[in-house]
N, C-alpha and C positions, 0 to 999 in steps of 0.2 A: 016676599021682600028680601029673602036671603040671596036670590040670584043677582039682583041689581047691586047689592052690597059687595058681593064677591067680584062682580065685574068692575066696580069702582076700585077695589083693592088691586086688581090686576092692572088696570089702567094707570094707577098710581105707581106701581112698580115699574111699568114700562116707561113712564115719564122720568123716574128717578135714575134708572139704569144708564141712559145715555149721559146724564150729568156726571155720574160716578166714573164712567169710562173716560170722559173728557178730562176729569180731574186727575185720574191715575195715568193717563197717557204719557205725560212728560216723564214720569218715573220709569215707565216701561221703556221709553226711548233713550234713557240715559246710557251713556257709554263712557268708557275710559276712566279717568281719575275721579270724575264726579260720581260715577256709579259706585266705585270702590269706597269713597268717603261716605256716601249715603248709607251703604249697607253695613260697613264696619261700625259707623256711629250708631246705626239703629240696633245692631247686635249688642254693643256694649251698654247702651241705654236700656234696652229690653232686659238685659241680665240684671241690672240694678233695680229695675221696676219689679221684676219677679222676686228678687231678694226682699224687696220691701213688702210685697204682698204676702209672701210666704214666710215672713220673719218668725211668727209663732211656731211654725213647723220646722224651719231650718235651724234656728238658733237653739243651742243646747240649754241656755239659761236665759232668764229675763235680763233686761239691760241693767237693773239695779240689784241683781242677785249676787250676794257675796258668800253664800254658804249653801251647802247641799247635804241632806241627810243629817243635819245637826252639826256638821263639820264646816268650819270656815275655810275658804280657799286660801292658799298661801299668798303672801304679799310678794309682788314683783317676781313671780315665778317665770322662768324662761319657757318658751314654747315647748310643749310636750304632747303626749298622746291624750292626756286628760284636758289640757288647755292648749288648743292648737296654735294660738297666737300669744300665749302667756297671760299673765294677770297684771293688774295695776297695783299702785301702792294702797288703794282701798279694797283690794282683793276682788275687783271686778274682772270678769273674763273678757279679754280684749276681742276675741272672735265674736262673742255675743254683742258687744258694744258696736262693733263695725256693722253687723247685720241690722240691728235696731236703729243705728244711725242712718242707714240708707232709707229706712221708712220715714224718719224724721225729715231728712233732706227732701225727699220726694213730696211729702205733705206740704211743707212750707213753700216749695217752689210752685206746686200746682195751685195752692191757694193764692199766692201772690200774683201768678200769671193771670188767673181768672179775674181777680179784682182789678189788676192793671188794665187788662183788655176791656173789662166792663165799663171802666171810667174813661180811659184814654181814647178808645176808638169812637164812642159816641160824641165826645167833646170835639175830636178832630173833624168828624163829619159835619157837625153843626157849625163849627167855627169856619171851616173851609168853604162851606156852601153858602152860608148867609153873609159872611164877612161883616163889615160895619163895625160898630162900637164893641159888640160882643166879641168879635174876633180880636180886636186890639187888646181888650182886657184879658182874655184867655192867653194870648201870646205873651203878654207882659208877665202874667203869673207863672206860666210854664218856663219862660226864660229865666225868671228869678230863681225857680227851683233848680234849673240846670246849672246855674252859677255855682251851686254848692257841690262839692264832691259827693259821690253816691254814699260812700262810707260815712262821711260826716253827717249827711242828712239822715241816714238810717240810724245812726247812734242817737241823734237828737230825738227822733220819733220814738225810738225804743225807750229812751230815758223818760220821756213825757208820759208814755203809756204804762210804764212799769208799776206805778203806784195804783193805777185804776184797773188795768186789765191783768197785770202780772207779767212776769217774764216767761211766757210760754210760746206755743206755736203760733197763736193768733197775733201776738205782739210782733214777733219776728216777721210774719207774713205782711202785716200792715206796714212795718218799717221798710221792707223791700218794695212793697207796692208803691208807696209815695215816691220812691227813688226812680221808678221806671214809668210812671204815668206820663211824664213829659216826652219820653222817647216815642211812645205810640201816638201821642197827640201830634207831634211834629211830622212824623211819617205820614199819617193819614191826612192831616190838613194839607200838606204840600201836594199830595196826589189828588185830593179833591179839587184844589184850585186849578190844577192842570186839566181836569176832566169836566168841570162844570160848564165850560164853554164849548164842549164838543157838540157836533151837529145832532147826535142822538138825544143828548140832554135838552138841547134847544127845541127839538121836535116834541119831546114829551111835555115840556112846558107850554109850547104853542097849542098842544091838544087839550090843555086844561088840567094836566095832572098836578096834584098838590105837591108842595115842596117835600114833605116827608115821604110821599109816594115815589117821587123822583129819586130821593136819596136811597130808599129801600130797594127799588127795582133796578135802577140804572147806574147809580154811583157806587153803592156799597160793594157789589161783587167785582167791580173794576179796580177798587183800591185795596181790597182785603188780601190780594194775592201775595203781597210782600210781608204780610204779618206772620205767617208760620215760620219762615226762616229767622225773622227777627226775634220772635218769641223763643225759639229754640236756642239761639245764641244768648239771649237774655237769661234763659234758664241756667246756662253754664256760668254766666256772670253772677247770677243770684246764689249759686252754690258757694262761690268764693266770698260773696258778701255775707252770707249767713255764717260761714266759717270764721270770717273776721269778727263778726259780732260775738260769736261764742268764744273766740280766743281772747277778746277784750273784756269778757264778762257781762256783755249786754244781750246775750242771746238767750237760749233756752236753759233753764235751770236743770241741774243734773237729776233732780227728783222727778221732773216732768217728762224726761225723754233723753235718749242718748244722742249726743251731737258731736261730730268729729272735731270741730274747732275747739270745743271745751276740752276734749280728750288730749288734743295736741298741746293746749296751754298747760295742762297738768303734767305732760310728758317732757316739758322743757327742762325741768330740774332733774329728771331721770337720765337725760342724755349725757349730762356731765359726769354721771357715775358709770357710764358704759351700758346703761339699760336702754337698748335701742328699740325693743319690740313695742313699747307702749306708745311711741309716736310714729313708728314706721308704717304700721298697717292702716291706721286712720289716714295718714298722709297719702298712702298709695290709693286708698279708696277715693279720696278727693281728686287726685290726679286722673284716675281712670274715668270717673263719672264726668268730670269737666271735659276731658278729651273726647269722650263719646258724644256728649251734647254738642261740642264744637264741631266735630266732624259731621254730625247729623245736620246741624244748621248750615254749614258751608255746602254740604251736598244738596240740601233742599234749595238753597239760594241759587246754585248753579243749574239745578234741574228745573225749577219753576220759572226762574227769570228767563224770558225769551231772548234777551240780549246775550246772556252767557250760555244758554243751553246749546249743546252739541247734539245734533240728530244723527241717527245711524245713516250711513251712506250705502247706497246700493249701486253696484256697478252694472251699467247697462251695456250689453254687447249687441252691436248691430251685425246683421248678416252681411255676407259679401255683396258689394254693390254690383248691380247688373249694368251692363253697358247700355248707354243711352241709344235708343233706336236711331238709325240713320234714315233720314227722310230724303228720298230722291225726288228731285223736281225736274220736270221736263221743260226745256227751253225751246222756244220756237225759233226755227231757222230764219234767216233773212229772206 
């Protein structure tokens, strides 16, 4: 029985490999500015992801550590060899806070994206395919949510959950999730509406395929292509939204994790005294991560979208043209 099992695994790999190659083909064919944006954004984002994963190894101190060897760190110390980015008024090491803050940002963004996609995409598929009363009710709810500014909606959700869940990573992720569910719903629903009347979908229904089978096999993979660029751009926006929540005091508490928005809010009073390092380095981290995610999203959009994608051009040279043969015809005399 081992041989058939091994044969099945080989066949599975052979069937998956062409799909992976087709998915990666647009990225390999990218040229010019779209290729530059894609790889620069991927490099910056990967650097922050590695920083988040290796935070316990890279960071010299814990995010809430203010003493070492029984000695308290100096308050508001300028950048030095001992503290590369200086210290805060509470004697926290700024360099350690920036590194652990990257871990917090990545966690919140990943959790919020997974929850937003898990709710918004299925609702968009069902609403766009079945239409009817369900579609009208869902569109009304999503439009009502879109009427509120993202920050205001996130503040309201965070405030409502603060007493029951607490002001931690989960609360911040849920607040951001509620703000972005309508975006995925509208994008998926609009694409499903344009695809559900295509001939291949009509043929599947005529052959007796069930609605959810049609959605899973014929509709889903034709509408999901625009989600990765949108998710990447929303991740950049989610970083700013999480920073705004932390700056206003509705984000993650300082005892539960390092957060750049909270650090900047505490550094506002330091700036008036000429203490620049407590706010500069968290601010630079926000700018770099948002820039990397934005470049990655724009590069993916121009690479995956067939309307915007630019393919590589190959010059075709033709050989010297041969003279056309002269055909002599005989004419009969009178």
